[in-house]
ZAPARO-348000 format. One record per residue (C-alpha): x, y, z. Coordinates in steps of 0.05 Angstrom, whole numbers, plus 5000, padded with zeros to 4 digits. Layout:
XYZ/...
END
This chain:
806448626106/809547956096/813147616036/808247116009/812046725954/818446815917/817846575846/822546475789/820846605717/823145985678/823845835601/823145095606/818244865659/819844125656/827444255658/826544715718/821544285751/826643685750/832344135773/828644395833/825643705849/832943445854/835744055892/829944095942/829043345947/821543415945/815343405902/811644075891/805944275937/801644385875/802044485802/797544905759/797844625690/804744825658/804145525686/805745505762/809045015807/810045145881/814944825930/815344916006/822445116031/820145406097/817045946052/814545805985/818745815922/814945775857/816445695784/812446125735/812145965658/810446605619/809846175555/803345885586/800046565586/802746705517/799646065492/792846265524/793046935491/794046625424/789046075428/783346265473/778146805473/774946525536/780546785581/780647535590/786347985615/785748715629/789849215586/795149335644/796748615646/797148585570/801749205567/806448925619/806248245587/808448495517/813449025545/820448905516/825348615568/832448755577/837248245552/839548095623/834747635658/834447335726/840947385771/837847995804/837547605869/841147005898/837146505934/840746265998/839345586024/841945336091/844044596103/846644246165/852743886130/855444286071/860443756050/855143226044/850343706008/856043905961/857343185942/849743035932/848743625885/855243505847/852842765835/846243015810/849843335750/843943815739/847744465733/854344835743/856844775812/862545195841/867944965889/866445065965/868345765980/870346066047/869846786072/871647056140/870047766145/865947766213/865647036220/867346396182/862446276124/862645696076/858245636014/857945395942/853745615884/849645195833/846445505772/839245305752/837245225680/835245965673/841946215700/839646365769/844846275824/842945885884/847745955944/848145345989/851245516057/852345116122/857144796169/863444546141/868544096169/875144076133/
END
C-alpha cells in the first residue's frame, strides 16, 4: 500500500487555489471544474470543494451517487474542521522562504521557531484560508 494523494477540504476554491499557487510557486497539474485541483509536491496535494457535489445533488438528476455516499455526504460534522494534520514542507533556505511568504501577505505567518531536542530544527507556520497549518522547515543561518 502507498499513499496516493493528500487532499484538503476547502470552503472557497478560488481563495485556496490562489493561496496554494503562491505558496507552492506552481500551477496545478490539473483541475476538474471547481471540484478538484491537484498540485505536485513530490507527492500530490489536492484541494476538494464539497460545495461542488452539493450543487450537483441539487441541480442534476443525471449524476447518481449511491446511498452510502449520500449518507456520508449529509452526515453532521463536528464544529472543529481541519487542523487534524500538519503539512510539513522542506526548503533549502528557510530565511529566504520566510521573507517570500511574509511578502505574499496571504495568511497568518508565525515567527521563525527553533527547537533542539535531538537536533537543531528551525521552522515557521503559515495558515491557509481554511485554518490548516503548514509547517515550513529548512536550513537557517542566523
